[in-house]
C-alpha positions as CSV (number, residue, x, y, z in Angstrom):
1,M,128.6,95.6,151.6
2,R,128.6,96.2,155.3
3,W,126.6,99.4,155.0
4,L,124.1,97.6,152.7
5,A,123.6,95.0,155.4
6,I,123.1,97.7,158.1
7,A,120.6,99.5,155.9
8,A,118.7,96.3,155.1
9,S,118.6,95.4,158.8
10,L,117.3,98.8,159.8
11,G,114.7,98.6,157.0
12,F,113.6,95.2,158.3
13,V,113.3,96.5,161.9
14,W,111.3,99.6,160.6
15,A,109.0,97.3,158.6
16,I,108.3,95.1,161.6
17,A,107.8,98.0,164.0
18,G,105.4,99.5,161.5
19,I,103.2,96.4,161.8
20,F,102.6,97.2,165.5
21,L,102.4,100.9,165.1
22,Y,100.4,101.3,161.9
23,V,98.9,98.0,160.6
24,E,97.8,96.4,163.9
25,P,98.0,99.2,166.5
26,Q,96.7,99.0,170.0
27,S,93.2,100.3,169.6
28,D,90.2,100.2,171.9
29,E,86.7,98.9,171.5
30,P,84.2,101.7,171.5
31,Q,82.5,102.3,174.8
32,R,79.5,104.3,175.9
33,A,80.8,107.9,176.1
34,D,79.8,111.5,175.9
35,V,81.0,111.9,172.4
36,V,82.2,110.1,169.3
37,F,84.9,112.5,168.1
38,V,86.0,111.9,164.5
39,L,89.5,113.1,163.5
40,G,89.7,114.5,160.0
41,P,89.4,114.1,157.2
42,P,85.8,112.9,157.3
43,D,86.3,110.2,154.7
44,S,85.1,106.6,154.8
45,R,85.4,106.5,158.6
46,M,82.2,108.5,158.6
47,D,80.2,105.3,157.8
48,Y,81.7,103.7,161.0
49,A,81.0,106.9,163.0
50,E,77.4,106.9,162.0
51,K,77.2,103.1,162.8
52,L,78.5,103.9,166.3
53,M,76.0,106.7,166.7
54,D,73.1,104.5,165.5
55,E,74.2,101.8,168.1
56,G,74.0,104.4,170.9
57,Y,77.7,104.8,171.8
58,A,77.2,108.6,172.4
59,P,74.6,111.3,172.3
60,T,76.9,113.6,170.3
61,L,79.0,113.2,167.2
62,A,81.8,115.8,166.7
63,V,83.4,115.9,163.2
64,S,86.6,117.6,162.3
65,S,86.0,119.0,158.8
66,P,87.7,121.1,156.3
67,V,85.9,124.2,155.1
68,D,85.3,125.4,151.5
69,K,86.3,128.8,150.2
70,Y,83.0,130.2,151.6
71,G,83.7,128.9,155.1
72,R,81.2,126.0,154.9
73,F,82.0,122.6,156.3
74,T,82.7,120.0,153.5
75,A,81.7,116.9,155.5
76,D,78.2,115.9,154.2
77,I,76.9,115.1,157.7
78,C,77.4,118.8,158.7
79,G,74.3,119.8,156.8
80,E,72.1,116.8,157.6
81,H,69.5,116.4,160.4
82,M,70.3,113.4,162.5
83,S,68.6,111.7,165.5
84,Y,71.7,112.7,167.5
85,R,73.6,115.9,168.0
86,V,76.2,116.7,165.4
87,I,78.9,119.3,166.0
88,C,81.2,120.1,163.1
89,F,84.4,122.0,163.7
90,H,87.5,123.2,161.9
91,P,90.4,123.1,164.2
92,E,93.3,125.6,164.1
93,P,95.6,124.3,163.0
94,F,93.9,121.6,160.9
95,T,96.2,118.9,162.3
96,T,95.9,116.1,164.9
97,Q,97.3,118.5,167.5
98,G,94.6,121.1,166.6
99,E,92.0,118.4,166.9
100,A,93.3,117.3,170.3
101,R,93.1,120.9,171.5
102,A,89.6,121.2,170.1
103,L,88.6,118.0,172.0
104,K,89.9,119.5,175.2
105,S,88.2,122.9,174.6
106,M,84.9,121.3,173.6
107,S,85.0,118.9,176.6
108,D,85.4,121.9,178.9
109,R,82.5,123.7,177.1
110,Y,80.0,120.8,176.9
111,G,81.0,119.0,180.1
112,W,82.3,115.8,178.3
113,H,84.3,113.4,180.5
114,S,84.6,110.5,178.0
115,A,85.3,110.2,174.3
116,N,85.5,107.6,171.6
117,V,88.1,109.2,169.3
118,L,87.8,107.7,165.8
119,T,90.6,107.7,163.3
120,A,92.2,105.4,160.7
121,Q,94.1,102.4,162.1
122,F,97.4,103.7,160.7
123,H,96.9,106.9,162.7
124,V,95.8,105.4,166.1
125,T,99.2,105.1,167.8
126,R,100.4,108.6,166.9
127,A,96.9,110.2,167.6
128,R,96.8,108.5,171.0
129,V,100.1,110.2,172.0
130,I,98.9,113.6,170.8
131,V,95.3,113.4,172.2
132,E,96.6,112.2,175.6
133,R,98.7,115.3,175.9
134,C,95.6,117.5,175.8
135,Y,92.7,115.3,177.0
136,K,92.9,113.8,180.5
137,D,89.5,112.2,180.8
138,E,88.3,108.7,179.7
139,L,89.6,108.1,176.2
140,H,89.0,105.2,173.8
141,M,91.0,105.3,170.6
142,V,88.8,103.6,168.0
143,A,90.3,102.4,164.7
144,D,88.5,102.5,161.4
145,Q,90.2,100.0,159.2
146,P,90.4,101.2,155.6
147,Q,91.4,98.6,152.9
148,L,94.7,100.0,151.6
149,P,96.8,98.5,148.9
150,L,100.5,98.1,149.5
151,V,101.3,100.6,146.8
152,S,99.0,102.7,144.5
153,L,100.1,104.4,141.4
154,T,96.8,106.1,140.9
155,Q,96.4,107.3,144.5
156,P,99.9,107.1,146.0
157,T,98.8,108.7,149.4
158,Y,96.2,106.0,149.8
159,S,98.6,103.1,150.3
160,W,100.5,101.3,153.1
161,A,103.8,102.4,151.6
162,Y,102.9,106.1,151.9
163,Q,101.4,105.7,155.4
164,Y,104.6,104.0,156.6
165,L,106.6,106.9,155.4
166,Y,104.2,109.7,156.4
167,Q,103.4,108.3,159.9
168,T,107.1,107.7,160.7
169,A,108.0,111.3,159.7
170,A,105.0,112.6,161.7
171,F,106.2,110.6,164.8
172,V,109.5,112.6,164.5
173,K,107.4,115.8,164.7
174,V,105.5,114.5,167.7
175,A,108.9,113.9,169.5
176,V,110.2,117.3,168.6
177,H,106.9,119.1,169.7
178,P,105.8,117.4,172.9
179,E,103.3,120.1,174.0
180,C,99.5,119.9,173.7
């Protein structure tokens, strides 16, 4: 009975901590910057990224995108002509750490000194830790807020239950690998 009480207490603390880390993380309002930098995958957050671009938050949109078997970017925007510059890239590795390294490299190449980094709200806290290890200039972590169900039987990875588990495990990886 004592172990059950301890486990329940730890579960409660984890659930409460997750509210601050994943559900309502500390995120930033977008600011005028050199780039809107979208962490992958380029899903529904692309609508928000395009809105930010249309509102003039940056002259350049950089999109982390998977590639198909022919080496072509799979993000739809990568083949479109826009009124602003679009740079699609496939980081190696295709992880948040790879994307943070790409932001640093692209900033050096293009002379960027400020970035709005856009990602899903459940990813903001962990992404901030990783990106700040590589990128030392002005950073705004902007949260896209997807509407997730608590649990989903049809799309289990698209739920809060999954994100709590996944993001927590990924934080352990961040702690074990503290490099850029």
